[in-house]
C-alpha positions in Angstrom: 67.4 -94.6 -4.9 67.0 -97.6 -7.1 70.2 -99.7 -7.2 71.1 -101.3 -10.5 73.2 -103.9 -12.3 75.3 -102.8 -15.3 76.2 -105.6 -17.7 78.8 -103.8 -19.6 81.6 -101.2 -19.3 85.1 -100.8 -20.8 86.6 -99.2 -17.7 89.6 -101.6 -17.4 90.8 -101.2 -21.0 90.2 -97.4 -20.8 92.3 -97.0 -17.7 95.2 -98.9 -19.4 94.9 -97.0 -22.7 94.8 -93.6 -20.9 97.9 -94.5 -18.9 99.7 -95.6 -22.0 99.1 -92.2 -23.5 100.5 -90.5 -20.4 97.3 -89.6 -18.7 96.7 -90.1 -15.0 93.7 -92.3 -14.6 92.8 -93.3 -11.1 89.8 -95.5 -10.7 88.6 -93.7 -7.6 88.1 -90.2 -9.0 89.5 -89.7 -12.5 87.3 -87.3 -14.5 88.5 -89.1 -17.6 86.4 -92.1 -16.6 82.7 -92.5 -16.8 82.8 -95.2 -14.2 85.1 -93.9 -11.6 84.3 -95.1 -8.0 82.9 -91.8 -6.9 80.5 -91.8 -9.9 79.4 -95.4 -9.3 78.6 -94.6 -5.7 76.7 -91.5 -6.6 74.7 -93.3 -9.3 73.6 -96.1 -7.1 75.2 -99.1 -8.8 74.8 -102.3 -7.0 77.0 -104.4 -9.2 79.2 -103.2 -12.0 80.5 -105.4 -14.8 84.1 -104.8 -15.9 84.9 -106.2 -19.3 88.2 -107.5 -20.5 88.4 -106.0 -23.9 91.4 -106.1 -26.3 91.3 -103.7 -29.3 91.8 -105.6 -32.6 95.0 -103.7 -33.6 97.1 -105.7 -31.1 99.0 -108.7 -32.5 98.2 -112.1 -31.0 100.8 -112.2 -28.2 100.1 -108.6 -27.2 96.3 -109.4 -27.1 96.8 -112.0 -24.4 99.2 -109.8 -22.5 96.8 -106.9 -22.6 94.0 -109.2 -21.4 96.1 -110.3 -18.4 97.0 -106.7 -17.6 93.3 -106.0 -17.3 92.8 -108.9 -15.0 95.7 -107.7 -12.9 94.3 -104.1 -12.8 90.9 -105.5 -11.7 92.5 -107.5 -8.9 95.1 -105.0 -7.6 93.2 -101.7 -8.1 89.5 -102.1 -8.5 89.2 -104.7 -5.8 91.6 -102.9 -3.5 88.9 -100.3 -2.5 87.0 -101.3 0.6 83.7 -100.3 -1.0 84.1 -103.1 -3.7 83.0 -106.7 -3.3 84.3 -109.2 -5.9 81.4 -111.2 -7.3 82.3 -114.7 -8.5 78.8 -116.2 -7.8 76.0 -114.2 -9.4 73.6 -115.2 -6.6 75.7 -113.1 -4.2 74.6 -109.9 -6.0 71.4 -110.0 -3.9 73.5 -110.1 -0.7 75.6 -107.0 -1.4 75.0 -104.5 1.4 73.9 -101.0 0.8 77.4 -99.6 1.5 79.1 -101.9 -1.0 79.4 -102.3 -4.7 79.8 -105.6 -6.5 82.4 -105.9 -9.2 82.0 -108.6 -11.8 84.6 -109.6 -14.4 83.4 -110.3 -18.0 85.1 -111.0 -21.3 84.2 -109.0 -24.5 85.4 -111.2 -27.4 87.6 -114.3 -27.3 90.3 -113.1 -29.8 92.9 -112.9 -27.0 92.6 -116.6 -26.2 93.3 -117.6 -29.8 92.6 -121.3 -29.9 93.7 -122.1 -26.4 91.0 -123.3 -24.1 93.4 -123.2 -21.1 93.5 -119.4 -21.4 89.7 -119.2 -21.1 89.8 -121.6 -18.2 92.3 -119.3 -16.5 90.0 -116.3 -17.1 87.0 -118.2 -15.7 89.1 -119.1 -12.7 89.7 -115.4 -12.2 86.0 -114.8 -12.0 84.7 -114.2 -15.6 80.9 -114.8 -15.5 79.8 -113.3 -18.8 81.5 -113.9 -22.1 81.0 -112.9 -25.8 82.7 -114.9 -28.5 83.6 -111.9 -30.7 83.8 -108.2 -30.9 82.9 -106.7 -34.3 85.4 -108.7 -36.4 85.9 -112.4 -37.0 88.1 -114.6 -34.8 88.6 -118.4 -34.2 85.2 -118.6 -32.5 82.8 -116.8 -34.8 82.3 -113.8 -37.0 81.4 -110.4 -35.6 78.5 -108.2 -36.8 80.9 -106.1 -38.9 82.5 -109.1 -40.7 81.5 -109.2 -44.4 81.4 -113.0 -44.3 78.8 -113.2 -41.5 79.5 -116.8 -40.6 78.2 -118.5 -37.5 79.9 -120.2 -34.6 83.0 -122.3 -35.5 83.8 -125.8 -34.0 86.2 -124.1 -31.6 83.5 -121.6 -30.7 81.2 -124.5 -29.8 83.9 -125.8 -27.5 84.0 -122.4 -25.8 80.2 -122.4 -25.4 80.4 -125.9 -23.9 83.0 -124.9 -21.4 80.9 -121.8 -20.4 77.9 -124.0 -19.9 79.8 -126.3 -17.6 81.0 -123.3 -15.6 77.7 -121.4 -15.4 79.2 -118.6 -17.6 76.5 -116.5 -19.4 77.0 -116.1 -23.1 76.7 -112.6 -24.6 75.4 -112.1 -28.1 76.1 -108.4 -28.5 78.6 -107.8 -31.4 78.1 -111.3 -33.0 77.0 -111.9 -36.5 73.3 -112.7 -37.1 74.2 -116.4 -37.9 76.3 -116.5 -34.9 73.5 -115.0 -32.8 71.2 -117.9 -33.5 74.0 -120.5 -33.0 74.6 -119.1 -29.5 70.9 -118.9 -28.6 70.6 -122.6 -29.6 73.8 -123.9 -27.9 74.2 -121.8 -24.7 72.4 -122.5 -21.5 72.1 -118.8 -20.5 72.2 -115.9 -23.0 72.1 -112.1 -22.7 72.8 -109.2 -25.1 74.9 -107.1 -22.7 74.7 -103.8 -24.6 72.3 -103.7 -27.6 69.1 -101.9 -28.6 66.2 -102.5 -30.9 67.0 -102.1 -34.6 63.5 -101.1 -35.6 64.0 -97.9 -33.5 67.6 -97.2 -34.5 68.9 -99.1 -37.6 72.4 -99.6 -36.5 74.0 -103.0 -37.3 74.9 -103.5 -33.6 71.2 -103.5 -32.6 68.9 -106.5 -32.7 66.0 -107.0 -35.1 62.6 -108.1 -33.9 63.2 -111.8 -34.7 66.4 -111.7 -32.6 64.6 -110.0 -29.7 61.8 -112.6 -29.9 64.4 -115.4 -29.9 66.0 -114.0 -26.7 62.6 -113.6 -25.1 61.7 -117.2 -25.9 65.1 -118.4 -24.6 64.6 -116.5 -21.3 67.5 -114.2 -22.2 68.0 -110.6 -21.2 68.4 -107.6 -23.4 70.5 -104.9 -21.8 69.7 -101.5 -23.4 72.8 -99.5 -24.2 73.5 -95.8 -24.0 75.8 -95.4 -27.0 74.1 -92.6 -28.9 74.5 -94.1 -32.4 72.7 -97.2 -31.1 70.0 -95.1 -29.5 68.9 -92.4 -32.0 68.9 -91.8 -35.8 71.8 -93.6 -37.6 72.4 -93.6 -41.3 75.3 -95.3 -43.1 78.4 -94.7 -40.9 77.2 -91.4 -39.4 75.2 -90.5 -36.3 72.9 -87.5 -36.7 71.7 -85.2 -33.9 71.6 -86.0 -30.2 70.2 -88.8 -28.1 68.0 -88.3 -25.1 66.7 -90.5 -22.2 63.3 -90.4 -24.0 65.1 -92.0 -27.0 66.3 -94.9 -24.8 62.8 -95.3 -23.4 61.6 -95.9 -27.0 63.7 -99.0 -27.2 62.3 -100.2 -23.8 58.8 -99.7 -25.0 59.4 -101.5 -28.3 60.9 -104.6 -26.5 58.0 -104.6 -24.1 55.6 -104.5 -27.1 57.2 -107.8 -28.3 56.6 -109.5 -25.0 59.9 -108.6 -23.3 58.8 -106.8 -20.1 60.7 -109.4 -18.1 63.7 -109.5 -20.4 65.0 -105.9 -20.1 68.0 -104.6 -18.2 70.9 -102.1 -18.4 74.3 -102.3 -20.2 75.7 -98.7 -20.3 78.9 -99.2 -22.4 80.4 -96.5 -20.2 84.1 -95.9 -20.8 83.7 -97.5 -24.2 82.0 -94.5 -25.7 83.0 -90.9 -26.5 79.6 -89.2 -26.9 76.7 -89.5 -24.6 72.9 -89.6 -24.1 72.0 -86.2 -22.7 71.6 -86.6 -18.9 73.6 -89.9 -19.0 77.2 -88.6 -19.3 78.6 -90.9 -16.7 77.4 -93.4 -14.0 76.7 -90.6 -11.5 73.7 -89.7 -13.6 72.1 -93.1 -13.6 69.2 -92.1 -11.4 68.0 -89.8 -14.2 67.4 -93.0 -16.3 65.9 -95.0 -13.4 63.6 -92.2 -12.5 62.4 -92.0 -16.1 61.7 -95.7 -16.0 59.7 -95.2 -12.8 57.7 -92.3 -14.3 56.9 -94.3 -17.5 56.3 -97.8 -16.2 56.0 -97.6 -12.4 58.3 -98.6 -9.5 58.1 -102.4 -9.9 59.0 -102.5 -13.6 61.8 -100.0 -13.1 63.2 -102.2 -10.3 62.9 -105.2 -12.5 64.8 -103.5 -15.4 67.4 -102.2 -12.9 68.4 -105.6 -11.5 65.6 -108.2 -10.9 65.3 -109.4 -14.5 69.0 -110.1 -14.8 69.0 -112.0 -11.5 66.7 -114.6 -12.9 69.9 -115.9 -14.7 71.9 -116.2 -11.5 
């Protein structure tokens, strides 16, 4: 079994939203979760990222409260399981024993912090090690990829990047506008796209064009291929047509390798943030299906590099 690192999931926010709707959602075994503990163990995860994500429909005060609720959920429920090890230093991922799973806190979008750097400092002190400035819309840091304006990083966003650089926090360019993408690549010490694919293979706005991919490769950044079907297979306008397969995901891997990115590929499933699935990758218990496909296509070493080794170069 190949153990892997997953750079992105929305398990924390999904648990809270399910509970708010009256559903029972226990991290250990809820079938409503792609990333319940049992699935993660079965799939062979070595370290799972848990994003703090606040949907845009919350007002400002509720955004911060919902972010803090996710931090509390992470501390009191995710970390309460004896199988889980809290990762606050990325170098420690290599030290995780075979019978343990690392849990890494990340922040998807800085809308919840408004213009208060102390809020970000608090989240970093809780263990946030990967951070994106925006989700799809604009905020005080930058514009998202779905923002009509498409502006780059603001002065406050630059302060956020500086704070992250000082604290060895990796900047994430998934979701940001094209102009913002290039600003982050220029300003940040370490950069990843935590859950994005190649736009030339699937022309979804959330995917990266070849120039962006090449910029990340030149920077030494990592592109974490995502399993969200509309980012994987045919996409037109606002609609997704057909189904997505593991072979479709592999097409993105092959294209990024063709651009020189063989050492810049990794995994960002987006589990618990998606409602339809790549066939054979319906939850984290199925991850060996993907890793075996990588082995069959590229060999053991490249599969191992994509699974975890490439990301660890940023530790």
